[in-house]
DRENSE-737555 format. One record per residue (C-alpha): y, x, z; residue in three letters; residue number from 1. Coordinates in steps of 0.25 Angstrom, whole numbers, plus 5000, padded with zeros to 4 digits. Layout:
BEGIN
Y X Z ALA NUM
...
//
This chain:
BEGIN
5000 5000 5000 UNK 1
5013 5006 4996 UNK 2
5023 5010 5007 UNK 3
5012 5009 5018 UNK 4
5016 5017 5030 UNK 5
5006 5026 5036 UNK 6
5002 5022 5050 UNK 7
4993 5029 5060 UNK 8
4989 5023 5074 UNK 9
4984 5036 5078 UNK 10
4969 5033 5076 UNK 11
4959 5043 5072 UNK 12
4950 5043 5060 UNK 13
4938 5034 5063 UNK 14
4927 5042 5068 UNK 15
4914 5042 5061 UNK 16
4905 5033 5069 UNK 17
4893 5025 5066 UNK 18
4895 5010 5067 UNK 19
4886 5002 5076 UNK 20
4874 4994 5070 UNK 21
4879 4980 5071 UNK 22
4869 4971 5077 UNK 23
4858 4982 5079 UNK 24
4865 4988 5091 UNK 25
4863 4976 5100 UNK 26
4857 4964 5093 UNK 27
4853 4957 5106 UNK 28
4867 4956 5110 UNK 29
4872 4950 5097 UNK 30
4871 4935 5101 UNK 31
4878 4937 5114 UNK 32
4889 4945 5107 UNK 33
4892 4934 5097 UNK 34
4893 4924 5108 UNK 35
4902 4932 5117 UNK 36
4915 4925 5123 UNK 37
4929 4931 5120 UNK 38
4934 4940 5131 UNK 39
4949 4939 5135 UNK 40
4957 4952 5133 UNK 41
4971 4956 5135 UNK 42
4981 4950 5124 UNK 43
4993 4955 5118 UNK 44
5002 4958 5105 UNK 45
5004 4944 5101 UNK 46
5016 4948 5093 UNK 47
5008 4956 5083 UNK 48
4997 4945 5081 UNK 49
5004 4938 5070 UNK 50
5005 4950 5061 UNK 51
4991 4954 5064 UNK 52
4985 4941 5062 UNK 53
4992 4940 5048 UNK 54
4985 4952 5044 UNK 55
4971 4951 5051 UNK 56
4961 4944 5042 UNK 57
4973 4940 5033 UNK 58
4964 4935 5022 UNK 59
4953 4930 5030 UNK 60
4940 4937 5032 UNK 61
4935 4939 5018 UNK 62
4925 4950 5021 UNK 63
4919 4943 5034 UNK 64
4910 4933 5028 UNK 65
4895 4934 5024 UNK 66
4893 4925 5012 UNK 67
4878 4925 5011 UNK 68
4881 4911 5006 UNK 69
4893 4907 4998 UNK 70
4902 4898 5006 UNK 71
4893 4898 5018 UNK 72
4883 4912 5017 UNK 73
4881 4914 5010 UNK 74
4870 4910 5001 UNK 75
4860 4911 5004 UNK 76
4858 4924 5006 UNK 77
4873 4918 5009 UNK 78
4889 4916 5008 UNK 79
4888 4917 5024 UNK 80
4902 4917 5027 UNK 81
4907 4922 5041 UNK 82
4920 4915 5041 UNK 83
4918 4901 5038 UNK 84
4925 4888 5041 UNK 85
4918 4876 5048 UNK 86
4923 4867 5038 UNK 87
4917 4868 5024 UNK 88
4926 4871 5012 UNK 89
4927 4860 5003 UNK 90
4934 4857 4990 UNK 91
4930 4870 4983 UNK 92
4932 4868 4968 UNK 93
4930 4876 4955 UNK 94
4941 4886 4952 UNK 95
4944 4889 4967 UNK 96
4942 4903 4971 UNK 97
4933 4907 4982 UNK 98
4940 4916 4992 UNK 99
4949 4917 5005 UNK 100
4963 4916 5008 UNK 101
4969 4924 5020 UNK 102
4975 4918 5032 UNK 103
4980 4924 5045 UNK 104
4973 4922 5059 UNK 105
4986 4921 5066 UNK 106
4989 4906 5066 UNK 107
4980 4894 5070 UNK 108
4981 4889 5056 UNK 109
4977 4902 5050 UNK 110
4964 4902 5042 UNK 111
4955 4914 5041 UNK 112
4948 4911 5029 UNK 113
4933 4912 5026 UNK 114
4925 4912 5013 UNK 115
4926 4899 5006 UNK 116
4915 4889 5007 UNK 117
4912 4885 4993 UNK 118
4907 4871 4988 UNK 119
4901 4867 4975 UNK 120
4910 4862 4964 UNK 121
4911 4847 4964 UNK 122
4911 4838 4952 UNK 123
4902 4834 4941 UNK 124
4890 4843 4940 UNK 125
4889 4841 4925 UNK 126
4902 4849 4923 UNK 127
4894 4861 4925 UNK 128
4899 4875 4929 UNK 129
4914 4876 4929 UNK 130
4916 4862 4925 UNK 131
4910 4865 4911 UNK 132
4899 4857 4905 UNK 133
4887 4866 4906 UNK 134
4875 4865 4897 UNK 135
4863 4875 4895 UNK 136
4864 4882 4882 UNK 137
4852 4882 4873 UNK 138
4848 4897 4877 UNK 139
4849 4892 4892 UNK 140
4840 4880 4889 UNK 141
4830 4889 4882 UNK 142
4830 4899 4894 UNK 143
4828 4888 4904 UNK 144
4817 4881 4895 UNK 145
4809 4894 4895 UNK 146
4811 4895 4910 UNK 147
4806 4881 4912 UNK 148
4793 4885 4905 UNK 149
4791 4897 4914 UNK 150
4792 4888 4926 UNK 151
4784 4877 4920 UNK 152
4772 4880 4927 UNK 153
4778 4882 4941 UNK 154
4770 4877 4953 UNK 155
4775 4864 4959 UNK 156
4771 4869 4973 UNK 157
4785 4873 4976 UNK 158
4790 4858 4974 UNK 159
4779 4853 4983 UNK 160
4782 4864 4994 UNK 161
4797 4861 4993 UNK 162
4795 4846 4995 UNK 163
4784 4848 5005 UNK 164
4786 4842 5019 UNK 165
4799 4835 5016 UNK 166
4803 4826 5027 UNK 167
4817 4821 5022 UNK 168
4828 4825 5013 UNK 169
4843 4825 5017 UNK 170
4853 4817 5009 UNK 171
4868 4818 5009 UNK 172
4877 4830 5012 UNK 173
4880 4840 5023 UNK 174
4894 4839 5027 UNK 175
4904 4849 5034 UNK 176
4913 4844 5045 UNK 177
4924 4841 5035 UNK 178
4915 4833 5026 UNK 179
4913 4843 5015 UNK 180
4899 4844 5009 UNK 181
4890 4856 5013 UNK 182
4877 4851 5007 UNK 183
4874 4839 4998 UNK 184
4859 4836 4998 UNK 185
4860 4829 4984 UNK 186
4867 4841 4977 UNK 187
4855 4846 4971 UNK 188
4848 4833 4968 UNK 189
4850 4836 4953 UNK 190
4839 4847 4954 UNK 191
4828 4838 4948 UNK 192
4820 4837 4936 UNK 193
4819 4847 4925 UNK 194
4828 4859 4925 UNK 195
4841 4856 4917 UNK 196
4844 4866 4906 UNK 197
4855 4872 4915 UNK 198
4846 4877 4926 UNK 199
4835 4887 4925 UNK 200
4822 4879 4927 UNK 201
4816 4888 4937 UNK 202
4829 4887 4946 UNK 203
4829 4872 4944 UNK 204
4815 4871 4949 UNK 205
4819 4880 4961 UNK 206
4831 4871 4964 UNK 207
4822 4859 4964 UNK 208
4814 4865 4974 UNK 209
4826 4869 4983 UNK 210
4831 4854 4981 UNK 211
4820 4850 4990 UNK 212
4829 4848 5003 UNK 213
4826 4841 5016 UNK 214
4818 4842 5029 UNK 215
4804 4847 5027 UNK 216
4791 4848 5036 UNK 217
4785 4862 5032 UNK 218
4774 4859 5042 UNK 219
4772 4855 5056 UNK 220
4783 4862 5064 UNK 221
4791 4867 5053 UNK 222
4802 4860 5045 UNK 223
4812 4864 5035 UNK 224
4826 4859 5031 UNK 225
4829 4863 5017 UNK 226
4841 4860 5008 UNK 227
4851 4859 5019 UNK 228
4856 4873 5015 UNK 229
4851 4884 5006 UNK 230
4841 4888 5017 UNK 231
4831 4880 5026 UNK 232
4831 4877 5040 UNK 233
4816 4877 5046 UNK 234
4813 4870 5059 UNK 235
4801 4875 5067 UNK 236
4796 4865 5078 UNK 237
4797 4872 5091 UNK 238
4792 4868 5105 UNK 239
4806 4862 5109 UNK 240
4814 4861 5096 UNK 241
4816 4867 5082 UNK 242
4815 4882 5079 UNK 243
4825 4882 5067 UNK 244
4823 4893 5056 UNK 245
4837 4896 5049 UNK 246
4849 4888 5051 UNK 247
4855 4886 5036 UNK 248
4869 4890 5033 UNK 249
4879 4880 5039 UNK 250
4879 4872 5052 UNK 251
4881 4859 5043 UNK 252
4868 4862 5035 UNK 253
4860 4866 5047 UNK 254
4865 4854 5055 UNK 255
4861 4845 5044 UNK 256
4848 4851 5042 UNK 257
4845 4850 5057 UNK 258
4850 4836 5058 UNK 259
4841 4832 5047 UNK 260
4829 4838 5054 UNK 261
4833 4830 5067 UNK 262
4833 4817 5059 UNK 263
4819 4819 5054 UNK 264
4812 4828 5064 UNK 265
4819 4824 5077 UNK 266
4829 4831 5086 UNK 267
4824 4844 5092 UNK 268
4832 4856 5098 UNK 269
4833 4869 5090 UNK 270
4826 4879 5099 UNK 271
4826 4891 5090 UNK 272
4833 4896 5077 UNK 273
4827 4907 5069 UNK 274
4837 4913 5059 UNK 275
4829 4920 5048 UNK 276
4840 4929 5043 UNK 277
4855 4932 5042 UNK 278
4860 4924 5030 UNK 279
4869 4912 5033 UNK 280
4860 4902 5027 UNK 281
4850 4904 5038 UNK 282
4859 4905 5050 UNK 283
4873 4899 5047 UNK 284
4869 4884 5051 UNK 285
4864 4888 5065 UNK 286
4875 4879 5071 UNK 287
4869 4868 5064 UNK 288
4855 4871 5071 UNK 289
4859 4875 5085 UNK 290
4871 4879 5093 UNK 291
4877 4891 5100 UNK 292
4876 4883 5113 UNK 293
4861 4880 5110 UNK 294
4858 4895 5107 UNK 295
4866 4900 5119 UNK 296
4859 4890 5128 UNK 297
4845 4896 5124 UNK 298
4841 4883 5117 UNK 299
4840 4889 5103 UNK 300
4835 4903 5100 UNK 301
4841 4909 5088 UNK 302
4832 4920 5082 UNK 303
4836 4929 5070 UNK 304
4832 4943 5065 UNK 305
4838 4955 5071 UNK 306
4852 4958 5064 UNK 307
4854 4944 5061 UNK 308
4868 4943 5067 UNK 309
4873 4956 5060 UNK 310
4867 4952 5047 UNK 311
4873 4938 5047 UNK 312
4886 4944 5043 UNK 313
4883 4959 5041 UNK 314
4876 4958 5027 UNK 315
4889 4953 5019 UNK 316
4901 4955 5028 UNK 317
4907 4966 5020 UNK 318
4905 4959 5006 UNK 319
4907 4945 5011 UNK 320
4918 4940 5002 UNK 321
4912 4946 4989 UNK 322
4898 4940 4993 UNK 323
4904 4927 4996 UNK 324
4911 4926 4982 UNK 325
4898 4931 4975 UNK 326
4890 4921 4983 UNK 327
4896 4910 4976 UNK 328
4890 4915 4963 UNK 329
4876 4917 4970 UNK 330
4875 4903 4976 UNK 331
4884 4895 4967 UNK 332
4891 4886 4978 UNK 333
4903 4883 4968 UNK 334
4893 4878 4957 UNK 335
4891 4863 4955 UNK 336
4877 4859 4959 UNK 337
4870 4854 4946 UNK 338
4862 4858 4934 UNK 339
4873 4866 4928 UNK 340
4878 4872 4942 UNK 341
4872 4875 4955 UNK 342
4857 4872 4956 UNK 343
4851 4881 4967 UNK 344
4852 4893 4976 UNK 345
4838 4898 4975 UNK 346
4836 4898 4990 UNK 347
4841 4883 4991 UNK 348
4849 4874 4982 UNK 349
4863 4878 4988 UNK 350
4871 4885 4998 UNK 351
4877 4877 5009 UNK 352
4892 4877 5012 UNK 353
4893 4876 5027 UNK 354
4898 4888 5036 UNK 355
4888 4896 5043 UNK 356
4887 4898 5058 UNK 357
4880 4908 5067 UNK 358
4873 4909 5081 UNK 359
4868 4922 5085 UNK 360
4853 4924 5087 UNK 361
4848 4924 5101 UNK 362
4836 4932 5096 UNK 363
4834 4943 5086 UNK 364
4821 4946 5080 UNK 365
4820 4961 5080 UNK 366
4806 4965 5075 UNK 367
4795 4959 5066 UNK 368
4784 4953 5074 UNK 369
4793 4948 5085 UNK 370
4788 4935 5090 UNK 371
4796 4924 5097 UNK 372
4792 4911 5103 UNK 373
4803 4901 5098 UNK 374
4802 4887 5105 UNK 375
4787 4889 5107 UNK 376
4785 4894 5092 UNK 377
4780 4908 5090 UNK 378
4788 4916 5079 UNK 379
4785 4930 5074 UNK 380
4797 4937 5066 UNK 381
4797 4947 5055 UNK 382
4810 4954 5052 UNK 383
4814 4956 5038 UNK 384
4827 4963 5037 UNK 385
4833 4968 5023 UNK 386
4826 4957 5016 UNK 387
4833 4944 5012 UNK 388
4843 4946 5023 UNK 389
4846 4958 5032 UNK 390
4841 4951 5044 UNK 391
4829 4942 5041 UNK 392
4816 4938 5047 UNK 393
4803 4931 5044 UNK 394
4795 4924 5055 UNK 395
4781 4918 5057 UNK 396
4777 4906 5066 UNK 397
4763 4912 5070 UNK 398
4757 4899 5077 UNK 399
4760 4891 5065 UNK 400
4760 4900 5053 UNK 401
4774 4898 5048 UNK 402
4781 4909 5041 UNK 403
4796 4910 5039 UNK 404
4800 4920 5028 UNK 405
4815 4918 5030 UNK 406
4822 4921 5017 UNK 407
4813 4933 5014 UNK 408
4805 4923 5005 UNK 409
4810 4911 4997 UNK 410
4806 4903 4985 UNK 411
4814 4912 4976 UNK 412
4816 4927 4973 UNK 413
4827 4931 4983 UNK 414
4839 4940 4982 UNK 415
4838 4955 4984 UNK 416
4853 4954 4983 UNK 417
4861 4941 4982 UNK 418
4871 4941 4970 UNK 419
4881 4938 4981 UNK 420
4879 4952 4986 UNK 421
4872 4958 4998 UNK 422
4865 4970 5002 UNK 423
4852 4972 4994 UNK 424
4840 4966 5000 UNK 425
4828 4975 5002 UNK 426
4817 4969 4993 UNK 427
4807 4979 4997 UNK 428
4808 4976 5012 UNK 429
4809 4961 5008 UNK 430
4795 4962 5001 UNK 431
4789 4970 5013 UNK 432
4794 4960 5023 UNK 433
4788 4949 5015 UNK 434
4775 4957 5015 UNK 435
4776 4959 5030 UNK 436
4777 4944 5032 UNK 437
4764 4942 5024 UNK 438
4757 4952 5033 UNK 439
4763 4946 5046 UNK 440
4762 4932 5043 UNK 441
4756 4927 5030 UNK 442
4742 4926 5034 UNK 443
4745 4916 5045 UNK 444
4757 4908 5038 UNK 445
4755 4893 5034 UNK 446
4769 4890 5030 UNK 447
4780 4899 5025 UNK 448
4795 4895 5025 UNK 449
4808 4902 5022 UNK 450
4823 4900 5024 UNK 451
4824 4894 5010 UNK 452
4816 4885 5000 UNK 453
4803 4879 5004 UNK 454
4791 4884 5012 UNK 455
4777 4888 5008 UNK 456
4764 4882 5013 UNK 457
4750 4888 5014 UNK 458
4746 4902 5017 UNK 459
4741 4906 5003 UNK 460
4754 4901 4996 UNK 461
4764 4907 5006 UNK 462
4756 4920 5006 UNK 463
4758 4921 4991 UNK 464
4772 4917 4992 UNK 465
4775 4929 5002 UNK 466
4767 4938 4993 UNK 467
4775 4934 4981 UNK 468
4789 4935 4988 UNK 469
4785 4949 4994 UNK 470
4781 4954 4980 UNK 471
4793 4948 4973 UNK 472
4803 4957 4981 UNK 473
4794 4969 4980 UNK 474
4792 4968 4965 UNK 475
4807 4967 4963 UNK 476
4809 4979 4972 UNK 477
4798 4987 4966 UNK 478
4801 4984 4951 UNK 479
4816 4986 4952 UNK 480
4814 5000 4958 UNK 481
4803 5003 4948 UNK 482
4812 5001 4937 UNK 483
4824 5007 4944 UNK 484
4816 5020 4946 UNK 485
4814 5020 4931 UNK 486
4829 5020 4929 UNK 487
4831 5005 4926 UNK 488
4845 5000 4930 UNK 489
4847 4987 4938 UNK 490
4850 4979 4925 UNK 491
4838 4985 4918 UNK 492
4829 4982 4930 UNK 493
4834 4967 4930 UNK 494
4832 4966 4915 UNK 495
4818 4972 4916 UNK 496
4811 4965 4928 UNK 497
4804 4952 4926 UNK 498
4798 4945 4937 UNK 499
4783 4946 4936 UNK 500
4774 4933 4933 UNK 501
4768 4934 4947 UNK 502
4782 4931 4953 UNK 503
4786 4921 4942 UNK 504
4774 4913 4945 UNK 505
4780 4910 4959 UNK 506
4794 4903 4959 UNK 507
4797 4908 4973 UNK 508
4799 4922 4967 UNK 509
4809 4917 4956 UNK 510
4823 4921 4957 UNK 511
4830 4908 4961 UNK 512
4839 4915 4971 UNK 513
4836 4930 4969 UNK 514
4834 4935 4955 UNK 515
4826 4947 4949 UNK 516
4838 4952 4941 UNK 517
4847 4954 4953 UNK 518
4835 4957 4963 UNK 519
4831 4969 4955 UNK 520
4845 4974 4955 UNK 521
4846 4972 4970 UNK 522
4834 4981 4972 UNK 523
4840 4992 4962 UNK 524
4853 4991 4970 UNK 525
4846 4993 4984 UNK 526
4840 5006 4979 UNK 527
4849 5011 4968 UNK 528
4863 5005 4971 UNK 529
4871 4997 4960 UNK 530
4872 5009 4951 UNK 531
4861 5009 4940 UNK 532
4862 5024 4937 UNK 533
4870 5024 4924 UNK 534
4883 5031 4926 UNK 535
4890 5022 4916 UNK 536
4888 5011 4927 UNK 537
4893 5020 4938 UNK 538
4908 5017 4937 UNK 539
4910 5006 4927 UNK 540
4923 4999 4923 UNK 541
4927 4986 4931 UNK 542
4924 4973 4924 UNK 543
4938 4970 4919 UNK 544
4940 4984 4913 UNK 545
4926 4984 4906 UNK 546
4928 4970 4902 UNK 547
4941 4973 4894 UNK 548
4934 4985 4887 UNK 549
4922 4976 4883 UNK 550
4931 4966 4877 UNK 551
4938 4976 4869 UNK 552
4925 4982 4865 UNK 553
4920 4968 4860 UNK 554
4932 4967 4851 UNK 555
4940 4957 4861 UNK 556
4938 4945 4869 UNK 557
4935 4936 4857 UNK 558
4925 4945 4851 UNK 559
4918 4946 4865 UNK 560
4918 4931 4867 UNK 561
4912 4930 4853 UNK 562
4901 4939 4856 UNK 563
4898 4932 4869 UNK 564
4898 4919 4863 UNK 565
4887 4923 4853 UNK 566
4879 4929 4865 UNK 567
4881 4915 4872 UNK 568
4876 4908 4860 UNK 569
4864 4917 4860 UNK 570
4861 4914 4874 UNK 571
4864 4928 4879 UNK 572
4872 4924 4891 UNK 573
4870 4936 4899 UNK 574
4877 4944 4888 UNK 575
4888 4933 4887 UNK 576
4892 4935 4901 UNK 577
4892 4950 4900 UNK 578
4901 4950 4888 UNK 579
4911 4939 4893 UNK 580
4911 4945 4907 UNK 581
4918 4957 4901 UNK 582
4928 4948 4894 UNK 583
4931 4939 4906 UNK 584
4934 4952 4915 UNK 585
4943 4957 4904 UNK 586
4950 4944 4902 UNK 587
4947 4933 4912 UNK 588
4956 4923 4905 UNK 589
4947 4923 4893 UNK 590
4942 4908 4895 UNK 591
4933 4909 4883 UNK 592
4926 4921 4889 UNK 593
4925 4915 4903 UNK 594
4919 4902 4897 UNK 595
4909 4908 4889 UNK 596
4904 4918 4900 UNK 597
4904 4905 4909 UNK 598
4895 4898 4899 UNK 599
4885 4910 4898 UNK 600
4885 4912 4913 UNK 601
4882 4897 4914 UNK 602
4870 4898 4905 UNK 603
4864 4910 4913 UNK 604
4866 4902 4925 UNK 605
4858 4890 4919 UNK 606
4847 4900 4915 UNK 607
4846 4907 4929 UNK 608
4834 4905 4937 UNK 609
4841 4912 4949 UNK 610
4850 4902 4957 UNK 611
4859 4914 4960 UNK 612
4861 4918 4946 UNK 613
4863 4904 4941 UNK 614
4874 4902 4952 UNK 615
4881 4915 4948 UNK 616
4881 4912 4933 UNK 617
4886 4898 4935 UNK 618
4897 4903 4946 UNK 619
4901 4913 4936 UNK 620
4902 4902 4925 UNK 621
4910 4893 4934 UNK 622
4920 4904 4938 UNK 623
4922 4908 4924 UNK 624
4926 4894 4920 UNK 625
4934 4891 4933 UNK 626
4938 4904 4939 UNK 627
4933 4909 4953 UNK 628
4935 4900 4965 UNK 629
4948 4900 4972 UNK 630
4950 4904 4986 UNK 631
4948 4893 4997 UNK 632
4952 4897 5011 UNK 633
4944 4892 5023 UNK 634
4947 4893 5038 UNK 635
4938 4899 5047 UNK 636
4934 4890 5059 UNK 637
4921 4896 5065 UNK 638
4915 4909 5067 UNK 639
4902 4906 5059 UNK 640
4896 4920 5056 UNK 641
4907 4927 5062 UNK 642
4900 4927 5075 UNK 643
4890 4937 5068 UNK 644
4900 4947 5064 UNK 645
4902 4960 5071 UNK 646
4915 4967 5073 UNK 647
4909 4978 5064 UNK 648
4907 4968 5053 UNK 649
4921 4962 5055 UNK 650
4928 4976 5054 UNK 651
4919 4979 5042 UNK 652
4923 4967 5035 UNK 653
4938 4970 5037 UNK 654
4936 4984 5032 UNK 655
4932 4980 5018 UNK 656
4945 4972 5017 UNK 657
4955 4983 5020 UNK 658
4965 4986 5009 UNK 659
4963 5001 5007 UNK 660
4975 5002 4999 UNK 661
4984 4998 5010 UNK 662
4978 5007 5021 UNK 663
4984 5020 5016 UNK 664
4989 5028 5028 UNK 665
4984 5019 5038 UNK 666
4976 5025 5050 UNK 667
4973 5016 5062 UNK 668
4963 5010 5071 UNK 669
4962 4999 5081 UNK 670
4953 4997 5093 UNK 671
4945 4983 5094 UNK 672
4938 4979 5107 UNK 673
4930 4966 5105 UNK 674
4927 4963 5120 UNK 675
4916 4952 5119 UNK 676
4907 4961 5112 UNK 677
4913 4974 5118 UNK 678
4915 4981 5105 UNK 679
4926 4991 5102 UNK 680
4930 4995 5088 UNK 681
4940 5003 5081 UNK 682
4946 4997 5068 UNK 683
4954 5007 5060 UNK 684
4959 5011 5046 UNK 685
4956 5025 5041 UNK 686
4957 5030 5027 UNK 687
4960 5016 5022 UNK 688
4948 5011 5028 UNK 689
4945 5002 5040 UNK 690
4935 5007 5050 UNK 691
4929 5001 5062 UNK 692
4923 5010 5073 UNK 693
4914 5003 5084 UNK 694
4912 5006 5098 UNK 695
4925 5013 5103 UNK 696
4940 5012 5102 UNK 697
4950 5023 5097 UNK 698
4960 5028 5107 UNK 699
4971 5030 5096 UNK 700
4969 5016 5091 UNK 701
4982 5008 5087 UNK 702
4977 4996 5095 UNK 703
4966 4989 5102 UNK 704
4962 4975 5100 UNK 705
4954 4968 5111 UNK 706
4947 4955 5108 UNK 707
4933 4948 5107 UNK 708
4925 4947 5095 UNK 709
4925 4932 5096 UNK 710
4940 4932 5097 UNK 711
4941 4939 5084 UNK 712
4931 4929 5078 UNK 713
4939 4918 5084 UNK 714
4952 4923 5077 UNK 715
4945 4926 5064 UNK 716
4939 4912 5064 UNK 717
4952 4905 5068 UNK 718
4947 4900 5081 UNK 719
4959 4908 5087 UNK 720
4970 4918 5082 UNK 721
4974 4932 5086 UNK 722
4987 4926 5092 UNK 723
4980 4917 5101 UNK 724
4970 4927 5106 UNK 725
4981 4937 5108 UNK 726
4989 4927 5116 UNK 727
4977 4923 5123 UNK 728
4974 4937 5127 UNK 729
4960 4938 5120 UNK 730
4965 4948 5110 UNK 731
4972 4961 5115 UNK 732
4979 4971 5106 UNK 733
4983 4984 5112 UNK 734
4991 4994 5104 UNK 735
4998 4993 5091 UNK 736
4992 4980 5085 UNK 737
4999 4983 5072 UNK 738
4988 4992 5068 UNK 739
4980 4980 5066 UNK 740
4989 4976 5055 UNK 741
4986 4989 5048 UNK 742
4971 4984 5048 UNK 743
4971 4970 5046 UNK 744
4984 4970 5037 UNK 745
4976 4978 5026 UNK 746
4964 4968 5024 UNK 747
4962 4963 5010 UNK 748
4961 4949 5006 UNK 749
4947 4946 5003 UNK 750
4943 4934 4994 UNK 751
4929 4929 4989 UNK 752
4937 4923 4977 UNK 753
4936 4935 4968 UNK 754
4932 4933 4953 UNK 755
4918 4936 4949 UNK 756
4916 4933 4934 UNK 757
4930 4937 4931 UNK 758
4940 4948 4935 UNK 759
//
């Protein structure tokens, strides 16, 4: 920043010390920490509070959400947004940009903004994507007809299994407190009969299976609620009440599911809650299943794999805004439900839209083979870290022969890395954990259920299911690396590998959610990084610059469009999108290029077997026609997943928002003391970088801030303000408080509304 005055607060350069290990240092105390009460401290420096709060979190907390699911965690695999409003966002229309606006934390009416909740586009489904009438091309019709022949001999057993044990099917809608619709049980009633030309027949078949929603009796003592959410709730009958496996995404969807169970099974207390893994569609609805008071009173045990609290937010904190935006492409929540729009999400028919909550586990499972007696029911656990989630577990009920495979097995090929982004999952370990499950439990298993889709019955059938799932992830791993070790690049590997007939014969190994194309690239990335080894790809020109040069090389925009149109007429849609991507990035105002590229993406979506591919293609088409969504701010009124965030994660998320260009000549540090968790931190700026050092204070620090962690969360979530807390004496600032402005005044405005298919 020009004219910036160099300031030093006499702070030494940050020492090179190792950061503490998040949850691992004291996992047993985690629950107590998150339920700590604020401790009053000395107050002061009210006069500076106004300026401070104008700078602090000036644009909301863009980097502090975990969007495993879009608009709620985030998908699966999930937009899990940390800062959420209790009320659902409504009225989101095409042409609006996804993003955040910034507000101060000073005043009562100030709004700290969370990632927006997104809802499906309303209106006539026949309009198609982007309001344009959509038809399958002749080429697409031929592709899908050929696909239909391939699956023509598929077994009907899945349909029998998906309907088996139906007790009742819900009707109507799940509503938020403000009356907005979170779930419409009739939204996917159109998925009936033969596949339309605009949907891959295999994906259509899978969508029909996922459209079986309701309360199901799996067998005596085991019930499932499907279709209230993208995931399932499973009810296990205990001695005194229900042992609930997973809690869906939002309080509203979980509460609706539990109320439906009460209606048909009678009222019972929830004596235990088992959370299979650290994705929000499995824990976010916990407050619709039980309450903090019930848990604190010892009436309901909450059991989760070790590391659960850390991983609920830790997997995606740093890249939260980018993941949130990209998740809209993976899950397609802005697409209209219908044959030319949204059809399925692979793991379920759609992503719920309510905000997630969190209750800290009362018990961590720390080793494979650990056995608990939960409300009179024996359960043996198997830890499976680094598989579908960083913290995950399978478990077995030895007295009954029931096996829960969490999300390590589903009726689909899963993602080794979701297209929203995430750390690459370990396909080799994934396969080995399934093999371990076979060895530990399969011989004695009578039923197998998972966190998504429908169960399997009979030892022989479920045993084969496990073997095929095991071999699928091992095959992808092994064959990818076989070709990589021969010098094949990711693109070449993806073009070479074809799923063998042994897997094609089983629809649960088909890519309805994951896909072989991007799973093979994920394996390559895990071992060899993004770089394919070709120096030409080491430092390529950015898309806008290379686009201009390709347009010039093609002889201008009109010539390139002419070539693209011929490719479109020939059904070469992948080539069309590549050609026109250059032109759109060179000139995003070229309507002809945008529309033709949208048409090509649309046809690719119609042909895609993978729901994530279909959603991404159709979202791209929609945004080329209408532009990206616009920002819609949303106030934060509950802590939600914030309760799982550590101070380290909070500071890390701030550091990736620092505007380096405005930090020249700045050297300072500030001490922080969070009294309720008894943590000391140094937060400072050095070499244009924000650093955070745990465990001590710096004598030469410009200021020392004393507060509770929960007070900080209350300020962030608008339960209170800095001014109020300083006045009340619960926040103390000793020293030169203007140092805080040097930090929090240099935060960048983060938005998820960035363009994807255009510059």
